[in-house]
C-alpha angles and dihedrals in degrees: 000000000000116000126191127193117216110178108303092344135089126204120194127200122190104161094260093121095056098037121115129197090264105032132045119242126245119235093215090053090054089050094050089050091048094238113136120183091214132023116193125199121190118211122192146044109270099172118107146166106260131195131196138172126203132178137177133184131179147165127209136182135190114207118192100201095176133354086265101042129058126175124200119198134170147153127217130190120197132190121198108187118211119252118262129186126226095240096022094255093165135103141170138192121248127195096217091074101012086232144107118267119206126220112253092010111066097348136047119271090254091044095213135054124272117242109232095173100080098128113155118191121192130196132174144151142197118207135181101198102180114006142340092276096069127058127179117199131182135168141169135186150149120249126189129212132199111229093177099079097142139009099235091123091055099039093053094055128105134298088034096044135023134189118216118195130196115195115211098349116195094256145308087282089064105021098152109042109180093226091060097046113138119180108204123194106216106170127184120218145179133211107272088228093056114190127194121242117251135185127212109212132186138167142176124195139175118203122191132185104223096180132000090272103025128080133183130192135186121190144175116212127185142165140178123205119208132190091010120170120264134163123242132172104224091185097060107143116253114203088351095305124108113223093223112044120207094042137081119214113344109204114208115198092206126187094221106101124114139189140176134202130193125181141173114209132192124185134179119190138183114183116236096257118138117347104337137036128165146163124203121182132177126190129190107191140163125199121190128181144153097226114106108213090003092286101326102071130091126259120225094222114021090195093056109047090161087075088064093062111112144104111335117250089247095046110135109176099195128030125170121177126175131179129185139182124199118190105207104234097210126092099013108179093009123115091245097044140067095084125156132190119214128188138179119195120191130187121178135173119235126274123245125252141176132237111228136188125254117252092009107089113220095357118131129213130238119272113235108230116245096010118115113228090217115093113241089235096036115192142120092292094053116012094153131052105229091201089069092072138053133185115254120232115277110277094022131100125240121241098224112120125233117269095000095142129071130220130212121299127236129246122177141160123194119189133184136184114208128191119193122195130177115225112185106300091341136079127224119203122191119193135192110188130189117195115197089004096192092044090235113178110235106194128214125229115296126248103279100189117110110251142077094314097048109141096013115136112210103171143037128241095220135029125266120257112310128187121202131186121200144170130198129186118192128181 
């Protein structure tokens, strides 16, 4: 679906106006003909004067038990006050009455409860068990986050703001015919007992000096997010009947999402002393969550959020980054010398994505057994094999999991040549920089909507080769 904002209005095109019984329509064709399938008019003044108070206090201590063992410990308490509005222009929907409650009238000015339980302990140690060449470090802690950074969800609720929809209006010349007016109440809401997101983090690393100027490190890193924000429509029809009559979709920003991340990291480093310095780091990591769009996307079945659990949108399984600096040893102190060459090389695996159905926001298709989703000639023109998916029957839910496909990886080399020259008490630095030196095309994720352009990649994830000249004089 293509949506276009024009002032306070939104026009959506999904190909329904140019579709025939035998061929699907094209959203861009609908747009060129000026035939939206939905016109949306927003009525109201959602802006407001918001207030918010936050506070944090902590204590921390470092205890050097022996010359080889140091322990760090601390405790932090955070308070994230709920947002209020100067004249209480906020509201939210509650299930107990299936109604809107207004701030300062039949709800508190902040609408939802404060969370007074944001205690965040921290503990860590550094230990040299054998000699000064080996260090073992470990730490763990709890860290809170404030998901309520603005009150847009509250300020755009009835009775301060309304959404009026017009299904299949005549054309863009007459997008809001009075006879087709449909005022839809689409409130947003929170859990009354709102709880702040927190993350449990831990890590263990071993660092070893292999030679006087060469270090290696291996580490395990993990975290677990709890009470993270995710979006759920609590008024999704079941058997054709909405649980809460009188309203359209009711979007609950619930603090019930979770995620976990585990990674193994290896790093080798040689400080840039003398001719050569470099750092090379590799990470194998896996991130899993149940938050489509990291809290802003749509779930396929709002009554089965377990089906949304899968690879996180940002999950990159392999990541290798190396950087190096070579100080050219010839001509030191001469006008033509003091050059250095710097390079950064990055290799990344592709990110996950989800195939979705046309005209059914967030819904996924069925996976055809035994058919590989990868096209036999995989490339930017056909990254996905359309035969691997089929549309489920109307009213049913597809069996394809969330984020079960992978997009293209990334490969990039940046290089720079730097000339340093002393001028009196100052220093002149001349730079020639090459970004994406080999002009390698790094493609974005493909179109993942079922239809004629499924699997087509139409953009790149990084720019083409760029060359930059620069000069810097410091004194």
